[in-house]
C-alpha positions in Angstrom: -13.0 62.1 3.2 -13.9 65.2 3.7 -12.3 67.4 2.4 -9.5 70.1 4.3 -10.4 72.8 4.9 -8.4 75.9 4.0 -6.2 76.4 6.8 -5.5 73.1 7.3 -4.6 73.4 2.6 -2.8 76.7 5.3 -0.7 74.6 7.3 0.3 71.5 5.1 1.7 73.7 2.1 3.7 76.0 4.7 5.0 73.0 5.3 5.9 71.5 2.2 8.2 75.3 1.8 9.8 75.5 5.3 13.0 74.0 5.6 13.6 74.0 9.2 11.8 70.4 11.2 10.5 71.3 13.3 8.4 73.7 11.9 7.4 71.2 9.3 6.7 69.1 12.1 4.4 71.9 13.4 2.2 72.9 10.4 1.2 68.8 10.1 1.3 68.5 13.7 -1.5 71.8 13.4 -3.3 69.6 10.2 -3.5 66.6 12.2 -5.2 67.5 15.6 -7.5 69.4 13.6 -8.9 66.9 11.2 -9.0 64.6 14.2 -11.3 66.0 16.5 -13.7 65.9 13.0 -14.0 63.1 13.1 -15.3 62.9 16.0 -18.7 64.7 14.7 -18.7 62.3 12.0 -17.9 58.7 14.1 -21.1 60.2 15.9 -20.1 58.7 19.7 -23.0 59.2 22.1 -21.2 60.4 24.9 -22.0 59.1 28.7 -21.6 60.8 32.3 -18.8 59.2 34.5 -21.2 57.0 36.9 -24.5 56.6 34.8 -25.2 53.4 34.0 
């Protein structure tokens, strides 16, 4: 598993320290979105144009 970026680590730390569930949710979602975007590059997915055979 790849190391998390500093921004992701900061969001997780803020989620741990925050008491508001909505704020915790925000920080965790930010990390999930950032790490999901990274996994696309790692998967080496070949994209094709719509309508291409």
